[in-house]
All heavy atoms as a GROMACS GRO file, in nm:
protein
  539
    1MET      N    1   0.525  -0.575   0.832
    1MET     CA    2   0.423  -0.474   0.820
    1MET      C    3   0.490  -0.342   0.780
    1MET      O    4   0.590  -0.304   0.839
    1MET     CB    5   0.349  -0.459   0.953
    1MET     CG    6   0.252  -0.345   0.955
    1MET     SD    7   0.154  -0.334   1.106
    1MET     CE    8   0.278  -0.326   1.231
    2LEU      N    9   0.433  -0.278   0.679
    2LEU     CA   10   0.488  -0.151   0.633
    2LEU      C   11   0.381  -0.042   0.639
    2LEU      O   12   0.261  -0.070   0.627
    2LEU     CB   13   0.538  -0.164   0.489
    2LEU     CG   14   0.658  -0.256   0.470
    2LEU    CD1   15   0.686  -0.275   0.322
    2LEU    CD2   16   0.780  -0.201   0.539
    3THR      N   17   0.426   0.080   0.655
    3THR     CA   18   0.338   0.195   0.658
    3THR      C   19   0.343   0.263   0.523
    3THR      O   20   0.451   0.294   0.472
    3THR     CB   21   0.380   0.293   0.768
    3THR    OG1   22   0.379   0.223   0.894
    3THR    CG2   23   0.287   0.412   0.775
    4ILE      N   24   0.227   0.288   0.467
    4ILE     CA   25   0.215   0.356   0.338
    4ILE      C   26   0.136   0.483   0.360
    4ILE      O   27   0.030   0.482   0.424
    4ILE     CB   28   0.146   0.266   0.236
    4ILE    CG1   29   0.223   0.134   0.221
    4ILE    CG2   30   0.132   0.336   0.101
    4ILE    CD1   31   0.147   0.026   0.149
    5SER      N   32   0.188   0.593   0.306
    5SER     CA   33   0.121   0.722   0.319
    5SER      C   34   0.061   0.761   0.184
    5SER      O   35   0.122   0.741   0.080
    5SER     CB   36   0.220   0.830   0.362
    5SER     OG   37   0.269   0.803   0.491
    6LEU      N   38  -0.058   0.818   0.192
    6LEU     CA   39  -0.127   0.866   0.073
    6LEU      C   40  -0.133   1.017   0.076
    6LEU      O   41  -0.133   1.078   0.183
    6LEU     CB   42  -0.268   0.807   0.068
    6LEU     CG   43  -0.275   0.655   0.068
    6LEU    CD1   44  -0.417   0.609   0.093
    6LEU    CD2   45  -0.224   0.600  -0.063
    7ARG      N   46  -0.140   1.076  -0.041
    7ARG     CA   47  -0.146   1.222  -0.049
    7ARG      C   48  -0.279   1.274   0.005
    7ARG      O   49  -0.284   1.377   0.071
    7ARG     CB   50  -0.128   1.268  -0.194
    7ARG     CG   51  -0.141   1.419  -0.210
    7ARG     CD   52  -0.126   1.464  -0.350
    7ARG     NE   53   0.015   1.457  -0.386
    7ARG     CZ   54   0.061   1.478  -0.507
    7ARG    NH1   55  -0.021   1.506  -0.604
    7ARG    NH2   56   0.189   1.472  -0.532
    8SER      N   57  -0.387   1.202  -0.023
    8SER     CA   58  -0.520   1.249   0.014
    8SER      C   59  -0.600   1.140   0.084
    8SER      O   60  -0.596   1.024   0.043
    8SER     CB   61  -0.595   1.295  -0.112
    8SER     OG   62  -0.729   1.322  -0.082
    9GLN      N   63  -0.673   1.178   0.183
    9GLN     CA   64  -0.756   1.083   0.258
    9GLN      C   65  -0.866   1.025   0.169
    9GLN      O   66  -0.912   0.913   0.192
    9GLN     CB   67  -0.817   1.152   0.379
    9GLN     CG   68  -0.892   1.057   0.471
    9GLN     CD   69  -0.933   1.122   0.600
    9GLN    OE1   70  -0.887   1.231   0.634
    9GLN    NE2   71  -1.020   1.057   0.674
   10THR      N   72  -0.907   1.097   0.066
   10THR     CA   73  -1.012   1.046  -0.022
   10THR      C   74  -0.966   0.925  -0.102
   10THR      O   75  -1.049   0.851  -0.156
   10THR     CB   76  -1.060   1.156  -0.120
   10THR    OG1   77  -0.950   1.201  -0.198
   10THR    CG2   78  -1.121   1.273  -0.045
   11ASP      N   79  -0.835   0.900  -0.108
   11ASP     CA   80  -0.781   0.785  -0.181
   11ASP      C   81  -0.773   0.659  -0.097
   11ASP      O   82  -0.751   0.550  -0.151
   11ASP     CB   83  -0.638   0.816  -0.230
   11ASP     CG   84  -0.632   0.939  -0.319
   11ASP    OD1   85  -0.733   0.972  -0.383
   11ASP    OD2   86  -0.524   1.002  -0.322
   12THR      N   87  -0.790   0.670   0.033
   12THR     CA   88  -0.763   0.558   0.123
   12THR      C   89  -0.846   0.434   0.092
   12THR      O   90  -0.793   0.324   0.081
   12THR     CB   91  -0.783   0.601   0.270
   12THR    OG1   92  -0.698   0.714   0.296
   12THR    CG2   93  -0.746   0.490   0.366
   13ASP      N   94  -0.977   0.450   0.078
   13ASP     CA   95  -1.063   0.333   0.053
   13ASP      C   96  -1.028   0.264  -0.078
   13ASP      O   97  -1.019   0.141  -0.085
   13ASP     CB   98  -1.210   0.373   0.054
   13ASP     CG   99  -1.262   0.407   0.193
   13ASP    OD1  100  -1.198   0.364   0.292
   13ASP    OD2  101  -1.365   0.476   0.203
   14ALA      N  102  -1.007   0.342  -0.184
   14ALA     CA  103  -0.974   0.284  -0.314
   14ALA      C  104  -0.838   0.215  -0.310
   14ALA      O  105  -0.819   0.107  -0.368
   14ALA     CB  106  -0.976   0.392  -0.422
   15PHE      N  107  -0.742   0.275  -0.241
   15PHE     CA  108  -0.609   0.215  -0.231
   15PHE      C  109  -0.615   0.084  -0.152
   15PHE      O  110  -0.554  -0.016  -0.192
   15PHE     CB  111  -0.511   0.314  -0.164
   15PHE     CG  112  -0.371   0.260  -0.155
   15PHE    CD1  113  -0.292   0.245  -0.267
   15PHE    CD2  114  -0.318   0.224  -0.031
   15PHE    CE1  115  -0.163   0.195  -0.258
   15PHE    CE2  116  -0.189   0.174  -0.021
   15PHE     CZ  117  -0.112   0.160  -0.135
   16CYS      N  118  -0.690   0.082  -0.044
   16CYS     CA  119  -0.703  -0.041   0.034
   16CYS      C  120  -0.772  -0.150  -0.048
   16CYS      O  121  -0.732  -0.267  -0.041
   16CYS     CB  122  -0.781  -0.014   0.163
   16CYS     SG  123  -0.687   0.083   0.283
   17ALA      N  124  -0.872  -0.114  -0.126
   17ALA     CA  125  -0.939  -0.212  -0.212
   17ALA      C  126  -0.842  -0.267  -0.316
   17ALA      O  127  -0.842  -0.387  -0.345
   17ALA     CB  128  -1.059  -0.148  -0.281
   18PHE      N  129  -0.757  -0.180  -0.370
   18PHE     CA  130  -0.654  -0.222  -0.465
   18PHE      C  131  -0.559  -0.323  -0.400
   18PHE      O  132  -0.530  -0.428  -0.458
   18PHE     CB  133  -0.578  -0.098  -0.514
   18PHE     CG  134  -0.456  -0.128  -0.595
   18PHE    CD1  135  -0.465  -0.166  -0.728
   18PHE    CD2  136  -0.329  -0.116  -0.539
   18PHE    CE1  137  -0.351  -0.193  -0.803
   18PHE    CE2  138  -0.215  -0.143  -0.612
   18PHE     CZ  139  -0.226  -0.182  -0.745
   19LEU      N  140  -0.512  -0.293  -0.281
   19LEU     CA  141  -0.422  -0.385  -0.212
   19LEU      C  142  -0.489  -0.518  -0.182
   19LEU      O  143  -0.430  -0.624  -0.201
   19LEU     CB  144  -0.370  -0.322  -0.082
   19LEU     CG  145  -0.274  -0.205  -0.096
   19LEU    CD1  146  -0.236  -0.153   0.043
   19LEU    CD2  147  -0.150  -0.243  -0.175
   20ARG      N  148  -0.613  -0.514  -0.136
   20ARG     CA  149  -0.684  -0.638  -0.104
   20ARG      C  150  -0.704  -0.723  -0.229
   20ARG      O  151  -0.701  -0.846  -0.222
   20ARG     CB  152  -0.816  -0.607  -0.037
   20ARG     CG  153  -0.799  -0.554   0.105
   20ARG     CD  154  -0.932  -0.526   0.173
   20ARG     NE  155  -0.911  -0.474   0.305
   20ARG     CZ  156  -0.944  -0.349   0.342
   20ARG    NH1  157  -1.001  -0.266   0.256
   20ARG    NH2  158  -0.920  -0.308   0.465
   21ALA      N  159  -0.723  -0.658  -0.343
   21ALA     CA  160  -0.743  -0.731  -0.469
   21ALA      C  161  -0.620  -0.812  -0.509
   21ALA      O  162  -0.632  -0.911  -0.580
   21ALA     CB  163  -0.780  -0.634  -0.581
   22VAL      N  164  -0.503  -0.769  -0.463
   22VAL     CA  165  -0.379  -0.843  -0.493
   22VAL      C  166  -0.332  -0.922  -0.370
   22VAL      O  167  -0.215  -0.957  -0.358
   22VAL     CB  168  -0.267  -0.750  -0.547
   22VAL    CG1  169  -0.305  -0.695  -0.683
   22VAL    CG2  170  -0.235  -0.638  -0.450
   23HIS      N  171  -0.426  -0.949  -0.280
   23HIS     CA  172  -0.405  -1.035  -0.164
   23HIS      C  173  -0.306  -0.980  -0.062
   23HIS      O  174  -0.234  -1.055   0.003
   23HIS     CB  175  -0.365  -1.176  -0.208
   23HIS     CG  176  -0.459  -1.233  -0.308
   23HIS    ND1  177  -0.586  -1.273  -0.274
   23HIS    CD2  178  -0.447  -1.252  -0.441
   23HIS    CE1  179  -0.648  -1.316  -0.382
   23HIS    NE2  180  -0.567  -1.304  -0.486
   24VAL      N  181  -0.304  -0.848  -0.048
   24VAL     CA  182  -0.226  -0.783   0.057
   24VAL      C  183  -0.322  -0.759   0.174
   24VAL      O  184  -0.436  -0.716   0.155
   24VAL     CB  185  -0.167  -0.648   0.008
   24VAL    CG1  186  -0.106  -0.570   0.123
   24VAL    CG2  187  -0.063  -0.674  -0.100
   25ALA      N  188  -0.277  -0.790   0.294
   25ALA     CA  189  -0.359  -0.769   0.413
   25ALA      C  190  -0.345  -0.626   0.461
   25ALA      O  191  -0.234  -0.580   0.489
   25ALA     CB  192  -0.316  -0.866   0.523
   26VAL      N  193  -0.455  -0.554   0.467
   26VAL     CA  194  -0.457  -0.419   0.520
   26VAL      C  195  -0.491  -0.431   0.668
   26VAL      O  196  -0.601  -0.471   0.705
   26VAL     CB  197  -0.560  -0.331   0.446
   26VAL    CG1  198  -0.568  -0.194   0.510
   26VAL    CG2  199  -0.523  -0.321   0.298
   27LEU      N  200  -0.394  -0.399   0.753
   27LEU     CA  201  -0.412  -0.415   0.897
   27LEU      C  202  -0.482  -0.296   0.960
   27LEU      O  203  -0.555  -0.310   1.058
   27LEU     CB  204  -0.276  -0.438   0.963
   27LEU     CG  205  -0.196  -0.556   0.908
   27LEU    CD1  206  -0.060  -0.562   0.974
   27LEU    CD2  207  -0.271  -0.686   0.928
   28LYS      N  208  -0.456  -0.178   0.904
   28LYS     CA  209  -0.514  -0.056   0.960
   28LYS      C  210  -0.513   0.051   0.852
   28LYS      O  211  -0.415   0.066   0.780
   28LYS     CB  212  -0.433  -0.011   1.081
   28LYS     CG  213  -0.490   0.106   1.156
   28LYS     CD  214  -0.406   0.134   1.280
   28LYS     CE  215  -0.460   0.249   1.360
   28LYS     NZ  216  -0.375   0.278   1.475
   29ALA      N  217  -0.622   0.123   0.842
   29ALA     CA  218  -0.630   0.236   0.750
   29ALA      C  219  -0.692   0.352   0.826
   29ALA      O  220  -0.807   0.346   0.869
   29ALA     CB  221  -0.715   0.200   0.629
   30GLU      N  222  -0.612   0.455   0.847
   30GLU     CA  223  -0.656   0.569   0.926
   30GLU      C  224  -0.607   0.696   0.860
   30GLU      O  225  -0.486   0.716   0.845
   30GLU     CB  226  -0.600   0.554   1.067
   30GLU     CG  227  -0.672   0.635   1.171
   30GLU     CD  228  -0.625   0.596   1.310
   30GLU    OE1  229  -0.676   0.497   1.364
   30GLU    OE2  230  -0.535   0.665   1.361
   31GLY      N  231  -0.699   0.781   0.820
   31GLY     CA  232  -0.660   0.905   0.754
   31GLY      C  233  -0.587   0.875   0.624
   31GLY      O  234  -0.639   0.807   0.537
   32THR      N  235  -0.464   0.924   0.614
   32THR     CA  236  -0.384   0.901   0.494
   32THR      C  237  -0.277   0.794   0.517
   32THR      O  238  -0.185   0.780   0.438
   32THR     CB  239  -0.316   1.031   0.448
   32THR    OG1  240  -0.233   1.080   0.554
   32THR    CG2  241  -0.417   1.137   0.408
   33THR      N  242  -0.292   0.718   0.624
   33THR     CA  243  -0.192   0.616   0.658
   33THR      C  244  -0.254   0.477   0.650
   33THR      O  245  -0.363   0.454   0.703
   33THR     CB  246  -0.138   0.640   0.800
   33THR    OG1  247  -0.081   0.770   0.806
   33THR    CG2  248  -0.032   0.537   0.836
   34VAL      N  249  -0.183   0.387   0.583
   34VAL     CA  250  -0.227   0.248   0.569
   34VAL      C  251  -0.115   0.158   0.618
   34VAL      O  252   0.001   0.175   0.580
   34VAL     CB  253  -0.259   0.216   0.420
   34VAL    CG1  254  -0.292   0.069   0.403
   34VAL    CG2  255  -0.372   0.304   0.370
   35LEU      N  256  -0.149   0.063   0.705
   35LEU     CA  257  -0.054  -0.039   0.750
   35LEU      C  258  -0.090  -0.167   0.676
   35LEU      O  259  -0.204  -0.212   0.683
   35LEU     CB  260  -0.064  -0.061   0.900
   35LEU     CG  261  -0.031   0.059   0.988
   35LEU    CD1  262  -0.053   0.024   1.134
   35LEU    CD2  263   0.110   0.104   0.966
   36ALA      N  264   0.008  -0.222   0.605
   36ALA     CA  265  -0.020  -0.340   0.522
   36ALA      C  266   0.091  -0.443   0.537
   36ALA      O  267   0.206  -0.410   0.569
   36ALA     CB  268  -0.033  -0.297   0.377
   37THR      N  269   0.056  -0.568   0.509
   37THR     CA  270   0.151  -0.676   0.513
   37THR      C  271   0.120  -0.773   0.400
   37THR      O  272   0.006  -0.783   0.356
   37THR     CB  273   0.152  -0.747   0.650
   37THR    OG1  274   0.260  -0.838   0.654
   37THR    CG2  275   0.022  -0.818   0.678
   38VAL      N  276   0.221  -0.844   0.356
   38VAL     CA  277   0.205  -0.944   0.251
   38VAL      C  278   0.206  -1.082   0.317
   38VAL      O  279   0.312  -1.128   0.361
   38VAL     CB  280   0.318  -0.933   0.147
   38VAL    CG1  281   0.304  -1.042   0.041
   38VAL    CG2  282   0.319  -0.795   0.082
   39PRO      N  283   0.091  -1.148   0.326
   39PRO     CA  284   0.088  -1.281   0.385
   39PRO      C  285   0.180  -1.376   0.307
   39PRO      O  286   0.181  -1.376   0.184
   39PRO     CB  287  -0.058  -1.324   0.372
   39PRO     CG  288  -0.134  -1.195   0.361
   39PRO     CD  289  -0.042  -1.103   0.286
   40GLY      N  290   0.258  -1.452   0.378
   40GLY     CA  291   0.346  -1.549   0.314
   40GLY      C  292   0.478  -1.493   0.266
   40GLY      O  293   0.558  -1.566   0.208
   41ALA      N  294   0.503  -1.364   0.291
   41ALA     CA  295   0.633  -1.307   0.252
   41ALA      C  296   0.743  -1.378   0.329
   41ALA      O  297   0.731  -1.402   0.449
   41ALA     CB  298   0.636  -1.158   0.279
   42HIS      N  299   0.851  -1.411   0.260
   42HIS     CA  300   0.960  -1.488   0.322
   42HIS      C  301   1.049  -1.404   0.412
   42HIS      O  302   1.118  -1.457   0.498
   42HIS     CB  303   1.045  -1.553   0.212
   42HIS     CG  304   0.965  -1.642   0.123
   42HIS    ND1  305   0.913  -1.762   0.165
   42HIS    CD2  306   0.924  -1.626  -0.005
   42HIS    CE1  307   0.845  -1.817   0.066
   42HIS    NE2  308   0.850  -1.737  -0.038
   43SER      N  309   1.048  -1.272   0.390
   43SER     CA  310   1.132  -1.184   0.470
   43SER      C  311   1.076  -1.043   0.461
   43SER      O  312   0.989  -1.013   0.378
   43SER     CB  313   1.276  -1.184   0.418
   43SER     OG  314   1.281  -1.127   0.289
   44GLU      N  315   1.129  -0.956   0.546
   44GLU     CA  316   1.088  -0.815   0.541
   44GLU      C  317   1.127  -0.753   0.407
   44GLU      O  318   1.053  -0.673   0.351
   44GLU     CB  319   1.154  -0.738   0.656
   44GLU     CG  320   1.103  -0.597   0.668
   44GLU     CD  321   1.160  -0.525   0.789
   44GLU    OE1  322   1.179  -0.588   0.894
   44GLU    OE2  323   1.188  -0.404   0.774
   45LEU      N  324   1.243  -0.792   0.354
   45LEU     CA  325   1.287  -0.741   0.224
   45LEU      C  326   1.191  -0.785   0.113
   45LEU      O  327   1.153  -0.704   0.028
   45LEU     CB  328   1.429  -0.789   0.193
   45LEU     CG  329   1.487  -0.747   0.058
   45LEU    CD1  330   1.494  -0.595   0.047
   45LEU    CD2  331   1.624  -0.809   0.038
   46HIS      N  332   1.151  -0.910   0.115
   46HIS     CA  333   1.055  -0.960   0.016
   46HIS      C  334   0.924  -0.882   0.025
   46HIS      O  335   0.868  -0.839  -0.077
   46HIS     CB  336   1.030  -1.110   0.039
   46HIS     CG  337   0.922  -1.168  -0.046
   46HIS    ND1  338   0.828  -1.253   0.002
   46HIS    CD2  339   0.893  -1.150  -0.178
   46HIS    CE1  340   0.745  -1.287  -0.096
   46HIS    NE2  341   0.783  -1.227  -0.205
   47GLU      N  342   0.876  -0.860   0.146
   47GLU     CA  343   0.753  -0.785   0.166
   47GLU      C  344   0.767  -0.642   0.113
   47GLU      O  345   0.680  -0.592   0.043
   47GLU     CB  346   0.717  -0.783   0.315
   47GLU     CG  347   0.589  -0.709   0.346
   47GLU     CD  348   0.551  -0.724   0.491
   47GLU    OE1  349   0.631  -0.682   0.578
   47GLU    OE2  350   0.442  -0.776   0.516
   48ARG      N  351   0.878  -0.577   0.144
   48ARG     CA  352   0.901  -0.440   0.099
   48ARG      C  353   0.905  -0.433  -0.054
   48ARG      O  354   0.846  -0.344  -0.114
   48ARG     CB  355   1.031  -0.384   0.158
   48ARG     CG  356   1.062  -0.242   0.110
   48ARG     CD  357   1.182  -0.183   0.181
   48ARG     NE  358   1.153  -0.153   0.320
   48ARG     CZ  359   1.089  -0.043   0.361
   48ARG    NH1  360   1.049   0.046   0.275
   48ARG    NH2  361   1.069  -0.023   0.489
   49ARG      N  362   0.973  -0.528  -0.116
   49ARG     CA  363   0.983  -0.527  -0.263
   49ARG      C  364   0.846  -0.548  -0.328
   49ARG      O  365   0.812  -0.482  -0.425
   49ARG     CB  366   1.081  -0.633  -0.310
   49ARG     CG  367   1.224  -0.593  -0.285
   49ARG     CD  368   1.320  -0.699  -0.333
   49ARG     NE  369   1.458  -0.654  -0.315
   49ARG     CZ  370   1.562  -0.733  -0.322
   49ARG    NH1  371   1.547  -0.863  -0.347
   49ARG    NH2  372   1.683  -0.686  -0.306
   50GLU      N  373   0.770  -0.641  -0.274
   50GLU     CA  374   0.638  -0.668  -0.331
   50GLU      C  375   0.546  -0.547  -0.313
   50GLU      O  376   0.479  -0.504  -0.408
   50GLU     CB  377   0.576  -0.792  -0.267
   50GLU     CG  378   0.451  -0.837  -0.338
   50GLU     CD  379   0.407  -0.976  -0.301
   50GLU    OE1  380   0.489  -1.058  -0.255
   50GLU    OE2  381   0.287  -1.004  -0.320
   51LEU      N  382   0.543  -0.489  -0.194
   51LEU     CA  383   0.459  -0.372  -0.171
   51LEU      C  384   0.505  -0.252  -0.254
   51LEU      O  385   0.423  -0.174  -0.302
   51LEU     CB  386   0.455  -0.336  -0.023
   51LEU     CG  387   0.360  -0.422   0.061
   51LEU    CD1  388   0.376  -0.391   0.208
   51LEU    CD2  389   0.217  -0.403   0.017
   52THR      N  390   0.636  -0.240  -0.274
   52THR     CA  391   0.687  -0.132  -0.358
   52THR      C  392   0.632  -0.145  -0.500
   52THR      O  393   0.592  -0.045  -0.561
   52THR     CB  394   0.841  -0.132  -0.359
   52THR    OG1  395   0.888  -0.105  -0.226
   52THR    CG2  396   0.897  -0.027  -0.454
   53GLY      N  397   0.628  -0.267  -0.551
   53GLY     CA  398   0.572  -0.289  -0.684
   53GLY      C  399   0.426  -0.248  -0.692
   53GLY      O  400   0.383  -0.185  -0.790
   54TYR      N  401   0.349  -0.279  -0.589
   54TYR     CA  402   0.208  -0.241  -0.588
   54TYR      C  403   0.191  -0.090  -0.577
   54TYR      O  404   0.104  -0.032  -0.642
   54TYR     CB  405   0.133  -0.311  -0.475
   54TYR     CG  406   0.129  -0.461  -0.490
   54TYR    CD1  407   0.150  -0.544  -0.381
   54TYR    CD2  408   0.107  -0.521  -0.613
   54TYR    CE1  409   0.147  -0.682  -0.394
   54TYR    CE2  410   0.104  -0.659  -0.627
   54TYR     CZ  411   0.124  -0.739  -0.518
   54TYR     OH  412   0.122  -0.876  -0.531
   55VAL      N  413   0.274  -0.025  -0.497
   55VAL     CA  414   0.267   0.121  -0.484
   55VAL      C  415   0.303   0.189  -0.616
   55VAL      O  416   0.236   0.283  -0.659
   55VAL     CB  417   0.356   0.170  -0.367
   55VAL    CG1  418   0.376   0.320  -0.372
   55VAL    CG2  419   0.296   0.128  -0.234
   56VAL      N  420   0.407   0.140  -0.682
   56VAL     CA  421   0.446   0.196  -0.812
   56VAL      C  422   0.332   0.178  -0.913
   56VAL      O  423   0.300   0.270  -0.989
   56VAL     CB  424   0.577   0.132  -0.863
   56VAL    CG1  425   0.603   0.165  -1.008
   56VAL    CG2  426   0.694   0.175  -0.776
   57THR      N  427   0.270   0.062  -0.912
   57THR     CA  428   0.158   0.036  -1.003
   57THR      C  429   0.041   0.128  -0.973
   57THR      O  430  -0.018   0.187  -1.064
   57THR     CB  431   0.114  -0.112  -0.992
   57THR    OG1  432   0.226  -0.195  -1.026
   57THR    CG2  433  -0.003  -0.141  -1.085
   58TRP      N  434   0.008   0.143  -0.845
   58TRP     CA  435  -0.101   0.234  -0.805
   58TRP      C  436  -0.072   0.375  -0.856
   58TRP      O  437  -0.158   0.439  -0.914
   58TRP     CB  438  -0.116   0.235  -0.653
   58TRP     CG  439  -0.205   0.346  -0.603
   58TRP    CD1  440  -0.166   0.468  -0.558
   58TRP    CD2  441  -0.348   0.345  -0.596
   58TRP    NE1  442  -0.275   0.543  -0.523
   58TRP    CE2  443  -0.388   0.470  -0.546
   58TRP    CE3  444  -0.445   0.250  -0.628
   58TRP    CZ2  445  -0.521   0.503  -0.526
   58TRP    CZ3  446  -0.578   0.284  -0.607
   58TRP    CH2  447  -0.615   0.409  -0.558
   59ASN      N  448   0.048   0.423  -0.833
   59ASN     CA  449   0.083   0.559  -0.874
   59ASN      C  450   0.074   0.576  -1.025
   59ASN      O  451   0.031   0.681  -1.074
   59ASN     CB  452   0.222   0.597  -0.823
   59ASN     CG  453   0.225   0.617  -0.673
   59ASN    OD1  454   0.123   0.646  -0.610
   59ASN    ND2  455   0.341   0.600  -0.613
   60ALA      N  456   0.112   0.473  -1.101
   60ALA     CA  457   0.106   0.480  -1.247
   60ALA      C  458  -0.038   0.480  -1.298
   60ALA      O  459  -0.071   0.548  -1.395
   60ALA     CB  460   0.183   0.363  -1.308
   61LEU      N  461  -0.124   0.403  -1.231
   61LEU     CA  462  -0.263   0.393  -1.273
   61LEU      C  463  -0.350   0.509  -1.224
   61LEU      O  464  -0.460   0.530  -1.276
   61LEU     CB  465  -0.324   0.261  -1.223
   61LEU     CG  466  -0.266   0.133  -1.284
   61LEU    CD1  467  -0.322   0.010  -1.212
   61LEU    CD2  468  -0.296   0.128  -1.433
   62HIS      N  469  -0.302   0.581  -1.125
   62HIS     CA  470  -0.381   0.690  -1.064
   62HIS      C  471  -0.298   0.818  -1.055
   62HIS      O  472  -0.255   0.857  -0.945
   62HIS     CB  473  -0.429   0.647  -0.924
   62HIS     CG  474  -0.511   0.524  -0.925
   62HIS    ND1  475  -0.458   0.397  -0.918
   62HIS    CD2  476  -0.646   0.507  -0.936
   62HIS    CE1  477  -0.554   0.309  -0.922
   62HIS    NE2  478  -0.669   0.372  -0.934
   63PRO      N  479  -0.274   0.883  -1.167
   63PRO     CA  480  -0.193   1.006  -1.164
   63PRO      C  481  -0.251   1.109  -1.066
   63PRO      O  482  -0.372   1.130  -1.061
   63PRO     CB  483  -0.201   1.058  -1.307
   63PRO     CG  484  -0.238   0.938  -1.390
   63PRO     CD  485  -0.322   0.852  -1.300
   64GLY      N  486  -0.165   1.166  -0.986
   64GLY     CA  487  -0.207   1.265  -0.889
   64GLY      C  488  -0.245   1.207  -0.754
   64GLY      O  489  -0.257   1.279  -0.656
   65GLN      N  490  -0.266   1.076  -0.747
   65GLN     CA  491  -0.302   1.010  -0.621
   65GLN      C  492  -0.178   0.936  -0.573
   65GLN      O  493  -0.165   0.816  -0.593
   65GLN     CB  494  -0.419   0.914  -0.640
   65GLN     CG  495  -0.545   0.983  -0.687
   65GLN     CD  496  -0.657   0.884  -0.713
   65GLN    OE1  497  -0.635   0.765  -0.723
   65GLN    NE2  498  -0.777   0.933  -0.724
   66VAL      N  499  -0.090   1.006  -0.508
   66VAL     CA  500   0.043   0.952  -0.476
   66VAL      C  501   0.041   0.872  -0.346
   66VAL      O  502  -0.009   0.918  -0.243
   66VAL     CB  503   0.146   1.067  -0.465
   66VAL    CG1  504   0.283   1.013  -0.428
   66VAL    CG2  505   0.150   1.144  -0.597
   67ALA      N  506   0.100   0.752  -0.353
   67ALA     CA  507   0.123   0.668  -0.236
   67ALA      C  508   0.273   0.650  -0.222
   67ALA      O  509   0.344   0.636  -0.322
   67ALA     CB  510   0.054   0.534  -0.253
   68THR      N  511   0.322   0.650  -0.098
   68THR     CA  512   0.465   0.628  -0.072
   68THR      C  513   0.481   0.537   0.049
   68THR      O  514   0.403   0.544   0.143
   68THR     CB  515   0.540   0.760  -0.044
   68THR    OG1  516   0.476   0.830   0.063
   68THR    CG2  517   0.544   0.850  -0.166
   69ILE      N  518   0.583   0.452   0.042
   69ILE     CA  519   0.617   0.368   0.156
   69ILE      C  520   0.709   0.445   0.247
   69ILE      O  521   0.810   0.501   0.201
   69ILE     CB  522   0.684   0.237   0.110
   69ILE    CG1  523   0.583   0.154   0.029
   69ILE    CG2  524   0.733   0.157   0.230
   69ILE    CD1  525   0.640   0.026  -0.027
   70GLU      N  526   0.676   0.450   0.374
   70GLU     CA  527   0.761   0.521   0.470
   70GLU      C  528   0.882   0.436   0.504
   70GLU      O  529   0.875   0.314   0.506
   70GLU     CB  530   0.681   0.556   0.595
   70GLU     CG  531   0.570   0.656   0.567
   70GLU     CD  532   0.499   0.701   0.692
   70GLU    OE1  533   0.542   0.666   0.804
   70GLU    OE2  534   0.399   0.771   0.678
   71ALA      N  535   0.992   0.504   0.532
   71ALA     CA  536   1.119   0.434   0.561
   71ALA      C  537   1.117   0.359   0.686
   71ALA      O  538   1.059   0.337   0.770
   71ALA     CB  539   1.232   0.535   0.568
   0.00000   0.00000   0.00000
């Protein structure tokens, strides 16, 4: 499970819908914080890499609506 932060709370619903569309489980969405996991990920590293790809894609498709994975 990883924590993803968004720049604006108005982006949360759209970002969660984006993640769900690529079969990422959104465990919790509160304010600008989203907790997500990749079902079937073989390791934490695999999960982090896959979610990083989705975050990079989101940021590229939505200029100004920044999402970042917390360390």
